[in-house]
C-alpha positions as CSV (number, residue, x, y, z in Angstrom):
1,M,-23.5,10.1,-70.4
2,K,-20.4,11.8,-68.7
3,N,-20.8,15.7,-68.6
4,T,-18.1,17.6,-69.8
5,M,-15.7,19.7,-67.5
6,G,-15.3,23.0,-67.4
7,V,-12.1,24.8,-66.7
8,D,-13.2,25.6,-63.0
9,G,-14.4,21.8,-62.4
10,V,-17.8,22.7,-62.8
11,T,-20.0,20.7,-65.2
12,G,-22.4,21.4,-68.1
13,E,-25.3,20.5,-66.0
14,D,-24.0,22.4,-63.1
15,E,-24.1,25.6,-65.1
16,G,-27.6,24.7,-66.3
17,L,-28.5,24.6,-62.8
18,R,-26.8,27.8,-62.3
19,R,-28.9,29.6,-64.8
20,R,-31.8,28.3,-63.3
21,G,-31.5,28.8,-59.6
22,C,-32.5,26.8,-56.8
23,S,-35.1,24.0,-58.4
24,C,-37.1,21.2,-56.9
25,G,-37.3,18.3,-59.4
26,K,-36.4,14.5,-59.5
27,D,-33.3,14.8,-60.3
28,D,-32.3,17.4,-57.6
29,F,-32.8,14.4,-54.8
30,L,-31.6,11.3,-56.3
31,P,-30.0,12.3,-59.5
32,E,-27.3,9.4,-59.7
33,E,-27.0,6.6,-62.3
34,S,-27.7,4.0,-59.5
35,F,-31.4,5.4,-59.1
36,K,-32.0,6.1,-62.6
37,S,-34.3,2.7,-62.7
38,W,-35.4,-0.2,-60.5
39,G,-32.6,-2.3,-62.5
40,N,-30.1,0.0,-61.7
41,Y,-30.9,0.2,-58.1
42,V,-30.7,-3.5,-57.6
43,Q,-27.5,-3.9,-59.7
44,A,-25.9,-1.0,-57.2
45,L,-27.1,-2.9,-54.1
46,K,-25.5,-6.1,-55.4
47,E,-22.3,-4.1,-55.8
48,T,-22.7,-2.9,-52.4
49,P,-19.4,-4.7,-50.7
50,N,-16.9,-3.2,-53.4
51,R,-18.5,0.3,-53.5
52,F,-18.3,0.3,-49.7
53,M,-14.5,-0.8,-49.6
54,N,-13.8,2.2,-52.6
55,R,-15.4,4.8,-50.3
56,V,-13.7,3.5,-46.9
57,L,-10.4,3.4,-48.8
58,T,-10.7,6.7,-50.8
59,R,-9.7,10.0,-49.5
60,S,-10.7,13.3,-51.0
61,L,-8.0,16.4,-51.9
62,D,-7.8,19.8,-50.4
63,S,-8.4,21.1,-54.3
64,T,-11.4,18.6,-54.6
65,E,-13.3,20.3,-51.6
66,L,-11.7,23.7,-52.4
67,H,-13.3,23.8,-55.9
68,E,-15.3,20.8,-57.5
69,I,-17.6,20.1,-54.4
70,K,-18.1,23.5,-53.6
71,A,-19.2,24.5,-57.1
72,R,-21.9,21.7,-57.0
73,S,-24.1,24.4,-55.0
74,Q,-24.5,26.3,-58.1
75,H,-23.8,29.7,-56.7
76,E,-20.9,31.4,-54.3
77,M,-21.5,32.1,-50.7
78,K,-20.8,35.9,-50.6
79,K,-17.2,36.5,-48.6
80,N,-18.2,39.2,-46.2
81,L,-17.1,38.1,-42.6
82,S,-14.1,39.3,-40.8
83,W,-12.3,38.1,-37.5
84,W,-14.3,40.9,-35.6
85,D,-17.2,38.8,-37.0
86,L,-16.2,35.4,-36.1
87,I,-15.3,36.2,-32.5
88,W,-18.8,37.4,-31.8
89,F,-20.3,34.8,-34.1
90,G,-18.0,32.1,-31.4
91,I,-19.2,34.2,-28.3
92,G,-22.8,34.0,-29.5
93,A,-22.4,30.4,-30.4
94,V,-21.4,28.9,-27.2
95,I,-22.4,31.5,-24.2
96,G,-26.0,30.1,-23.9
97,S,-28.0,27.7,-22.0
98,G,-25.4,25.4,-21.0
99,I,-23.8,28.1,-18.0
100,F,-27.0,29.2,-17.3
101,V,-28.9,25.6,-16.8
102,L,-26.3,23.1,-16.2
103,T,-24.2,25.2,-13.8
104,G,-26.7,24.7,-10.9
105,L,-27.6,21.1,-11.4
106,Q,-24.0,19.9,-11.6
107,A,-23.0,22.2,-8.5
108,Q,-25.6,21.1,-6.3
109,Q,-25.5,17.1,-7.2
110,V,-22.0,16.5,-8.6
111,S,-18.9,18.6,-8.1
112,G,-20.0,21.2,-5.8
113,P,-18.0,24.2,-5.6
114,A,-15.3,22.6,-7.6
115,V,-17.5,23.1,-10.7
116,V,-15.0,25.6,-11.6
117,L,-12.4,22.9,-12.0
118,S,-15.0,20.8,-14.2
119,F,-15.3,23.8,-16.5
120,V,-11.5,24.0,-16.5
121,V,-10.9,20.9,-17.8
122,S,-13.9,21.1,-20.2
123,G,-12.3,24.2,-21.7
124,V,-8.9,22.6,-22.1
125,S,-10.4,19.7,-23.9
126,A,-12.6,22.6,-26.0
127,M,-9.4,24.5,-26.7
128,L,-7.4,21.6,-28.1
129,S,-10.2,20.7,-30.0
130,V,-10.2,24.7,-31.5
131,F,-6.7,24.3,-32.3
132,C,-7.2,21.4,-34.3
133,Y,-10.1,23.0,-36.1
134,T,-8.1,25.8,-37.1
135,E,-5.3,24.7,-38.9
136,F,-8.3,22.8,-41.0
137,A,-10.2,25.7,-41.4
138,V,-7.3,28.0,-42.6
139,E,-6.3,25.1,-45.2
140,I,-9.4,23.9,-46.4
141,P,-11.8,26.8,-45.8
142,V,-15.3,25.5,-47.2
143,A,-18.6,25.3,-45.7
144,G,-18.5,21.5,-44.6
145,G,-16.2,22.1,-41.5
146,S,-15.1,18.8,-39.7
147,F,-16.9,16.9,-42.4
148,A,-14.5,18.2,-45.3
149,Y,-11.7,18.0,-43.1
150,L,-12.3,14.1,-42.7
151,R,-13.3,13.3,-46.1
152,V,-9.6,14.4,-47.0
153,E,-7.7,12.6,-44.2
154,L,-9.8,9.9,-42.9
155,G,-11.9,8.8,-46.0
156,D,-15.4,9.1,-46.9
157,F,-17.2,6.7,-44.7
158,I,-15.6,8.1,-41.4
159,A,-16.7,11.5,-42.7
160,Y,-20.1,10.2,-43.2
161,I,-20.6,8.8,-40.1
162,A,-18.9,11.9,-38.1
163,A,-21.3,13.9,-40.5
164,G,-24.5,12.0,-39.1
165,N,-23.3,12.9,-35.6
166,I,-22.6,16.4,-36.4
167,L,-26.2,17.0,-37.7
168,L,-27.3,14.9,-34.4
169,E,-25.1,17.5,-32.5
170,Y,-26.7,20.6,-34.1
171,V,-30.2,19.3,-34.1
172,I,-30.0,18.5,-30.7
173,G,-28.2,21.4,-29.2
174,G,-30.8,24.0,-30.9
175,A,-33.6,21.8,-29.4
176,A,-32.2,21.7,-25.8
177,V,-31.3,25.6,-26.1
178,A,-34.9,26.4,-27.3
179,R,-36.3,24.4,-24.5
180,S,-34.1,26.6,-22.3
181,W,-35.6,29.7,-23.8
182,T,-39.1,29.0,-22.7
183,S,-37.8,28.2,-19.4
184,Y,-36.3,31.7,-18.9
185,F,-38.8,33.5,-20.6
186,A,-40.9,32.1,-18.0
187,T,-38.9,33.6,-15.3
188,L,-38.7,36.8,-17.0
189,C,-42.5,36.9,-17.0
190,N,-42.5,35.6,-13.4
191,H,-44.3,32.4,-14.0
192,D,-43.3,28.6,-13.6
193,S,-41.8,27.3,-16.8
194,D,-44.7,24.5,-17.0
195,D,-47.4,27.4,-17.0
196,F,-46.0,27.8,-20.7
197,V,-45.9,24.1,-21.6
198,I,-48.8,21.6,-22.4
199,I,-48.7,18.5,-20.6
200,V,-49.7,15.3,-22.0
201,H,-50.1,12.5,-18.9
202,S,-50.3,9.7,-21.3
203,M,-46.9,10.1,-22.9
204,P,-43.7,9.3,-21.1
205,N,-42.4,11.7,-18.3
206,D,-39.3,12.4,-20.7
207,Y,-41.5,13.4,-23.6
208,S,-44.6,14.7,-21.7
209,K,-44.2,18.3,-22.0
210,L,-44.9,20.0,-25.1
211,D,-43.2,23.5,-25.7
212,P,-44.5,25.2,-28.3
213,I,-42.5,28.3,-27.6
214,A,-39.9,26.8,-28.4
215,V,-40.8,26.0,-31.5
216,V,-41.8,29.5,-32.5
217,V,-38.7,30.6,-31.6
218,V,-36.8,28.4,-33.9
219,C,-39.4,29.6,-36.8
220,V,-38.1,33.1,-36.0
221,I,-34.5,32.2,-36.3
222,C,-35.0,30.4,-39.4
223,V,-36.4,33.2,-41.3
224,L,-33.2,35.3,-40.0
225,A,-30.8,32.4,-40.8
226,V,-32.1,32.6,-44.6
227,L,-32.3,36.3,-45.2
228,S,-28.6,37.1,-44.6
229,T,-25.3,35.8,-43.2
230,K,-23.8,39.3,-42.6
231,G,-27.2,40.4,-41.4
232,S,-27.4,37.6,-38.9
233,S,-24.0,38.6,-38.0
234,R,-25.0,42.3,-37.1
235,F,-28.2,40.5,-35.0
236,N,-25.5,38.6,-33.3
237,Y,-23.1,41.2,-32.7
238,I,-25.6,43.6,-31.2
239,A,-27.3,40.5,-28.8
240,S,-23.6,39.2,-27.9
241,I,-22.9,43.0,-26.3
242,I,-25.8,43.1,-24.6
243,H,-25.1,39.5,-23.4
244,V,-21.7,40.3,-22.1
245,I,-23.0,43.4,-20.5
246,V,-25.4,41.2,-18.3
247,I,-22.6,38.8,-17.8
248,L,-20.4,41.2,-16.6
249,F,-23.2,42.6,-14.3
250,I,-23.3,39.1,-12.8
251,I,-19.6,38.5,-12.1
252,I,-19.2,41.9,-10.6
253,A,-22.7,42.1,-8.4
254,G,-22.1,38.3,-7.5
255,F,-18.7,39.3,-6.0
256,T,-20.0,42.0,-3.9
257,K,-22.0,39.4,-2.0
258,A,-19.4,36.4,-2.0
259,D,-19.0,34.6,1.0
260,T,-15.8,32.5,1.3
261,K,-17.3,30.2,3.6
262,N,-19.1,28.6,1.0
263,Y,-16.0,27.4,-0.4
264,S,-15.0,25.5,3.1
265,N,-16.1,22.4,1.4
266,F,-14.5,22.8,-2.2
267,A,-14.8,19.2,-3.6
268,P,-17.3,17.4,-1.6
269,F,-17.9,14.6,-4.3
270,G,-14.2,14.2,-5.4
271,V,-12.0,13.9,-8.2
272,R,-14.6,11.6,-9.9
273,G,-17.8,14.4,-9.4
274,I,-15.3,16.9,-11.5
275,F,-14.7,14.6,-14.0
276,K,-18.3,13.6,-13.9
277,S,-19.7,17.2,-14.3
278,S,-16.8,18.0,-16.9
279,A,-18.5,15.7,-19.3
280,V,-21.7,17.1,-19.2
281,L,-20.5,20.7,-19.0
282,F,-18.8,20.2,-22.1
283,F,-22.2,21.0,-23.6
284,A,-21.4,24.3,-22.6
285,Y,-18.6,24.6,-24.9
286,V,-20.4,23.4,-27.7
287,G,-20.8,25.7,-30.7
288,F,-17.3,26.8,-31.4
289,D,-17.3,24.1,-34.6
290,A,-20.4,26.3,-35.8
291,V,-17.5,29.0,-37.0
292,S,-15.5,27.2,-38.9
293,T,-18.2,26.5,-41.2
294,M,-18.2,29.7,-42.0
295,A,-14.6,29.9,-43.4
296,E,-16.0,30.1,-46.9
297,E,-17.6,33.1,-46.0
298,T,-14.6,34.6,-44.5
299,K,-12.6,37.5,-46.3
300,N,-9.2,36.5,-45.2
301,P,-9.5,32.8,-43.8
302,A,-5.4,32.7,-42.7
303,R,-5.8,35.6,-40.6
304,D,-9.5,35.9,-39.7
305,I,-10.0,31.8,-38.5
306,P,-7.2,31.4,-35.9
307,I,-8.2,35.0,-34.3
308,G,-11.9,34.4,-34.3
309,L,-11.6,30.8,-33.1
310,V,-9.0,30.9,-30.5
311,G,-10.0,34.5,-29.1
312,S,-14.1,33.9,-28.8
313,M,-12.8,30.2,-27.1
314,A,-10.7,31.9,-24.7
315,I,-13.1,35.1,-23.9
316,T,-16.1,32.2,-23.3
317,T,-13.5,29.7,-20.8
318,A,-12.6,32.7,-18.4
319,A,-16.6,33.8,-18.4
320,Y,-17.5,30.2,-17.9
321,C,-14.9,30.2,-15.1
322,L,-15.7,33.3,-13.0
323,L,-19.6,32.9,-13.2
324,S,-19.1,29.3,-11.7
325,V,-17.1,30.8,-9.2
326,V,-19.5,33.7,-8.4
327,L,-22.6,31.1,-8.1
328,C,-20.8,28.9,-5.6
329,L,-19.5,32.0,-3.3
330,M,-22.9,33.6,-3.4
331,Q,-24.7,30.5,-2.0
332,P,-23.6,27.1,-0.4
333,Y,-23.6,24.6,-3.3
334,P,-26.5,22.4,-1.6
335,K,-28.9,25.5,-1.8
336,I,-28.1,26.2,-5.4
337,D,-31.1,26.0,-7.7
338,K,-30.7,23.5,-10.4
339,D,-33.2,25.0,-12.9
340,A,-32.5,29.0,-12.4
341,P,-29.3,28.7,-10.2
342,F,-28.1,32.8,-10.9
343,S,-31.9,34.0,-10.7
344,V,-32.6,32.2,-7.5
345,A,-28.7,33.3,-6.1
346,F,-29.3,36.8,-6.3
347,E,-32.7,36.4,-4.8
348,A,-31.1,34.7,-1.8
349,V,-28.3,37.4,-1.2
350,G,-31.3,40.2,-1.2
351,M,-31.1,41.3,-5.1
352,S,-34.7,40.0,-6.1
353,W,-34.7,42.7,-9.2
354,A,-31.6,41.0,-10.5
355,K,-33.3,37.8,-11.6
356,Y,-34.8,39.7,-14.2
357,V,-31.7,40.9,-15.7
358,V,-30.1,37.2,-15.3
359,A,-33.2,36.1,-17.1
360,A,-33.0,38.7,-20.0
361,G,-29.5,38.2,-20.3
362,A,-29.5,34.3,-20.6
363,L,-32.7,35.0,-23.3
364,K,-30.2,37.0,-25.6
365,G,-27.6,34.6,-25.2
366,M,-29.7,31.6,-26.1
367,T,-31.0,33.4,-29.1
368,T,-27.4,34.0,-30.5
369,V,-26.8,30.5,-30.1
370,L,-29.6,29.3,-31.8
371,L,-28.8,32.0,-34.5
372,V,-25.1,30.9,-34.8
373,G,-26.0,27.2,-34.7
374,A,-28.7,27.4,-37.5
375,V,-26.2,29.3,-39.6
376,G,-23.6,26.4,-39.0
377,Q,-25.4,23.4,-39.3
378,A,-26.8,24.9,-42.8
379,R,-23.7,24.9,-43.9
380,Y,-22.6,21.5,-42.6
381,L,-25.7,20.2,-44.4
382,T,-25.1,22.0,-47.9
383,H,-21.5,20.6,-47.8
384,I,-22.6,17.1,-47.1
385,A,-25.3,17.0,-49.8
386,R,-22.2,18.5,-52.2
387,T,-20.9,15.1,-52.0
388,H,-24.5,13.5,-52.9
389,M,-24.1,11.3,-49.2
390,L,-27.3,13.5,-49.1
391,P,-29.9,15.0,-51.4
392,P,-28.2,17.4,-53.7
393,W,-31.2,19.7,-53.5
394,L,-29.8,20.5,-49.7
395,A,-26.5,21.7,-51.6
396,Q,-28.3,24.7,-53.2
397,V,-27.5,28.2,-52.4
398,H,-29.9,30.6,-53.5
399,P,-28.9,33.2,-55.8
400,K,-30.3,36.0,-54.2
401,T,-29.6,35.8,-50.6
402,G,-26.1,33.7,-51.1
403,T,-27.7,31.5,-48.1
404,P,-28.4,27.7,-48.1
405,I,-32.2,28.1,-48.2
406,N,-33.3,24.4,-48.4
407,A,-30.5,23.1,-45.8
408,T,-31.5,25.8,-43.2
409,I,-35.1,24.9,-43.3
410,V,-35.0,21.3,-43.4
411,M,-32.4,21.3,-40.2
412,L,-34.7,23.9,-38.6
413,I,-37.9,22.1,-38.9
414,A,-36.0,18.9,-37.3
415,T,-34.9,21.2,-34.6
416,A,-38.2,22.1,-34.0
417,I,-40.1,18.7,-33.5
418,I,-37.3,17.7,-31.4
419,A,-37.6,20.5,-29.2
420,F,-41.4,20.5,-29.0
421,F,-41.3,16.9,-27.5
422,T,-38.0,16.2,-25.5
423,D,-36.6,16.9,-22.0
424,L,-33.5,19.2,-21.4
425,K,-31.6,16.3,-19.8
426,I,-31.8,13.5,-22.4
427,L,-30.8,16.4,-24.9
428,A,-27.7,17.5,-23.0
429,D,-26.1,13.9,-22.5
430,L,-26.6,12.4,-25.8
431,L,-25.3,16.0,-27.3
432,S,-21.9,15.5,-25.3
433,I,-21.3,11.9,-26.9
434,S,-21.8,13.2,-30.5
435,T,-19.7,16.5,-30.1
436,L,-16.8,14.6,-28.2
437,F,-17.0,11.8,-30.8
438,I,-16.5,14.3,-33.7
439,F,-13.8,16.2,-31.8
440,L,-11.5,13.2,-31.3
441,L,-12.1,12.3,-34.7
442,V,-10.7,15.6,-36.0
443,A,-7.6,15.4,-33.7
444,L,-6.8,11.9,-35.0
445,A,-7.4,13.3,-38.8
446,L,-4.7,16.3,-37.9
447,I,-1.7,13.6,-36.9
448,V,-2.7,11.9,-40.0
449,R,-2.6,15.0,-41.9
450,R,0.9,16.3,-40.3
451,Y,2.4,12.3,-40.8
452,Y,1.2,10.8,-43.8
453,V,1.4,12.1,-47.4
454,S,0.6,9.7,-50.4
455,G,4.1,9.4,-52.3
456,E,6.1,10.9,-49.6
457,T,5.5,9.0,-46.7
458,S,7.4,5.5,-46.7
459,T,5.6,2.1,-46.1
460,T,7.5,1.7,-42.7
461,D,6.7,5.1,-41.6
462,R,3.0,4.5,-42.3
463,D,3.0,1.5,-40.4
464,K,4.5,2.8,-37.7
465,L,1.8,5.4,-37.4
466,I,-0.8,3.3,-37.6
467,T,0.5,1.3,-34.8
468,C,1.2,4.4,-32.8
469,L,-2.4,5.8,-33.5
470,I,-3.8,2.3,-32.4
471,L,-2.0,2.4,-29.2
472,I,-3.2,6.0,-28.4
473,L,-6.5,5.1,-28.7
474,G,-6.7,2.2,-27.2
475,S,-4.8,3.2,-24.1
476,S,-7.0,6.2,-24.1
477,T,-10.2,4.0,-24.3
478,A,-8.8,1.7,-21.8
479,T,-8.3,4.4,-19.3
480,A,-11.6,5.8,-19.9
481,T,-13.4,2.5,-20.0
482,Y,-11.8,1.8,-16.2
483,W,-12.6,5.3,-14.6
484,G,-16.6,4.5,-16.1
485,V,-16.8,1.3,-14.3
486,S,-14.8,1.5,-11.3
487,E,-15.9,2.7,-8.2
488,N,-13.2,3.0,-6.2
489,N,-9.9,5.1,-6.6
490,D,-7.5,2.2,-7.7
491,W,-4.8,3.8,-9.8
492,V,-3.0,0.7,-10.7
493,A,-4.5,0.2,-14.0
494,Y,-3.6,4.0,-14.9
495,V,0.0,3.2,-14.2
496,I,0.0,0.9,-17.3
497,T,-2.4,2.7,-19.9
498,M,-1.1,6.6,-19.1
499,P,2.4,5.3,-20.2
500,I,1.3,3.4,-23.2
501,W,-0.4,6.9,-24.2
502,F,2.7,8.7,-23.8
503,L,5.3,6.3,-25.5
504,A,2.9,6.0,-28.2
505,T,2.7,9.5,-28.5
506,A,6.6,9.9,-28.1
507,G,7.0,7.4,-30.9
508,I,5.0,9.4,-33.5
509,A,7.2,12.6,-32.3
510,V,10.7,10.8,-32.5
511,F,10.6,8.1,-34.8
512,I,8.1,9.2,-37.9
513,K,8.9,12.3,-40.0
514,Q,6.7,14.8,-40.4
515,A,5.4,14.6,-44.0
516,R,3.5,17.7,-44.3
517,K,4.2,21.5,-42.7
518,P,1.5,24.1,-42.2
519,K,1.4,26.3,-45.2
520,V,0.2,29.4,-43.0
521,W,-1.1,28.6,-39.6
522,G,-0.3,25.0,-37.7
523,V,-0.7,23.8,-34.2
524,P,1.9,24.0,-32.1
525,L,3.5,21.2,-30.4
526,V,2.1,18.4,-32.8
527,P,1.7,15.5,-32.0
528,W,1.2,16.1,-28.4
529,L,-1.6,18.5,-28.5
530,P,-3.9,16.5,-30.6
531,S,-3.0,13.3,-28.9
532,L,-4.0,14.9,-25.5
533,S,-7.0,16.0,-27.2
534,I,-8.0,12.3,-28.6
535,A,-7.1,11.5,-24.7
536,I,-9.1,13.9,-22.9
537,N,-12.3,13.4,-25.2
538,I,-12.3,9.4,-24.8
539,F,-12.0,10.1,-21.0
540,L,-14.9,12.6,-20.9
541,L,-16.9,10.2,-23.0
542,G,-16.0,7.4,-20.3
543,S,-18.2,9.6,-17.6
544,I,-21.2,9.6,-19.8
545,D,-24.2,7.3,-18.4
546,G,-25.0,4.2,-20.3
547,A,-28.5,5.3,-21.7
548,S,-27.3,8.0,-23.7
549,F,-24.9,5.6,-25.4
550,K,-27.6,3.6,-26.5
551,R,-29.3,6.2,-27.8
552,F,-26.1,6.9,-29.7
553,G,-26.0,3.6,-30.9
554,I,-29.3,3.4,-32.3
555,W,-28.5,6.8,-34.2
556,T,-25.6,5.2,-35.8
557,C,-27.4,2.3,-37.1
558,V,-30.2,4.7,-38.7
559,L,-27.3,6.3,-40.5
560,L,-25.5,3.0,-41.7
561,L,-29.4,1.7,-43.0
562,Y,-29.5,5.3,-44.7
563,Y,-25.8,5.0,-46.0
564,F,-26.0,1.6,-47.4
565,F,-29.3,2.1,-49.1
566,F,-28.8,5.3,-50.7
567,G,-26.1,7.4,-50.0
568,L,-23.1,5.0,-50.6
569,H,-24.4,4.7,-54.2
570,A,-25.2,8.3,-54.6
571,S,-21.8,9.2,-53.7
572,Y,-20.0,6.6,-55.1
573,D,-21.6,7.4,-58.7
574,T,-20.9,11.3,-58.0
575,A,-17.4,10.2,-56.9
576,K,-16.9,8.1,-60.2
577,E,-18.4,10.4,-62.9
578,S,-16.2,13.7,-61.4
579,G,-13.0,11.3,-61.4
580,E,-12.4,11.2,-57.8
581,N,-12.1,7.8,-57.8
582,R,-9.0,8.1,-59.2
583,I,-7.6,8.2,-55.7
584,G,-7.6,5.0,-54.4
585,D,-5.6,1.8,-53.6
586,G,-6.4,2.3,-50.2
587,W,-3.8,5.4,-50.3
588,K,-4.0,8.8,-52.0
589,R,-2.0,8.5,-55.0
590,V,-2.1,11.9,-56.4
591,E,-0.2,14.8,-54.7
592,E,-1.9,17.5,-53.1
593,G,-2.8,20.0,-55.0
594,Q,-3.1,18.3,-58.3
595,S,-6.8,18.2,-60.1
596,V,-8.2,15.4,-61.6
597,S,-7.2,16.6,-65.1
598,T,-3.6,16.8,-64.0
599,V,-3.9,13.4,-62.8
600,T,-5.1,12.3,-66.1
601,A,-2.5,13.9,-68.0
602,S,0.3,12.7,-65.9
603,G,-0.9,9.0,-67.1
604,V,-2.8,7.6,-64.1
605,S,-5.6,5.7,-65.4
606,L,-8.5,4.7,-63.6
607,D,-7.2,1.1,-63.7
608,E,-4.0,2.2,-62.3
609,A,-5.4,4.2,-59.8
610,K,-7.5,1.2,-58.0
């Protein structure tokens, strides 16, 4: 039986759930019609091809994400964050184990002193992604972040695949930081990191060092994250200030011990080494997307989100470049320690006491990364569960704390389990793949958003856009593939692929009219900036090792299995009940801003919209 819709798009069932608060019954996990009985489920499985095509070809609306989907959480998240909070959340989310752990390994073995250029390349890619995220976050300020943006522009199925990788990104990122936390805690206690882990010789090497301290740290973070977003913001603010003071100390004290002779062999591993490091060091920039998930709790998204996201990323990139320069000026690159580079560098120049300051600063930084990650990942999971691609129990917001407690606890349990077993290097490589994949999808979605609006964009322009996007993706992939498989510096292939990318991007700019202008804040130089973001992200993907892509493929297969047996049918039933399926036929037939009731009143029937 269909629920009646209230004026705000909330069903009568939702109202009942609101009254009783967070619950935990059968209908909170699989409430959809397809799972009411075995007969229903078997029938749903038989309809899988048709349902799949519906979900692939159906896009959501801004208004749906902002009102109807958000209302499924039963309670509102509290709007209590300003641009100042977002800047410090951004700094806290990003500056963590990446700079303190990975820099030494990359400088010593992959790029040498030119590691600063690797940070620049990664920083440019991250900043381009920040611009893309910002425009979406301003116009669709919901907790779903990139999942919501992709649902609106690229459809349900692409959004689901991205969502699975978003969740993987957060779980792996949190686990990697928690493992690094233990290493720096050991340094602070003047111990070797192996003194604080349990070594099980019967397990594979990459999974044999069990880390109970990482689990304890994740549990403490979980408590902070579920209590209050504003409280988490205050803690992050204080911890980040201390962290910034430590970073300034490292930069200033390090420059007093600088030796320019250490820069005499600036790029010993060549250009290839610089880009290989860039792909791995992108891990150091992961986290800013968590800030976009806080848009739903921001007082003034149009003003606060651009300042918060762009400001925090600019500060972070500058800090990374200065820190990497200092490290390579203090020590010759072959002598840089790969595990605790800054601590050992200060010891080498006669400032042994400074290693404790560095370790304390690293611990503060990693704690804030874990906290902001916990806040961000729970909000992603909440919005995904609102669409019923995952059990709606995860979408519940607690009436007292105003936080998604169920989603927070589930994500941090997964993080703790991975952190307990898995080595940092495996985590870092796999994390970079998921993140780069999501960022290129968001950039692609921004181009689609600007140049395609149903009912306004002509069929000719639509086909031109599709052709140009295929050429952009194809030429970028060819460039990255050639870079990844070739061992020489032959440039002939690039003379072919790069002009194709340029001409395809120019084709969008010159021959296709923009169908939508940003309402408040927009990315400049569209389509050039998002197209460049796509190219750089794909290029960096080409520098990651093959074993990581195999793990990425296995995870994607797991996602598809869950989707075809559960997520597809749950989200299809939910969309059918709420009226979202009225926007079918493969292209969005209702105009932006129209609600389901408006469409029905205008005479567009379900059969007509198919």
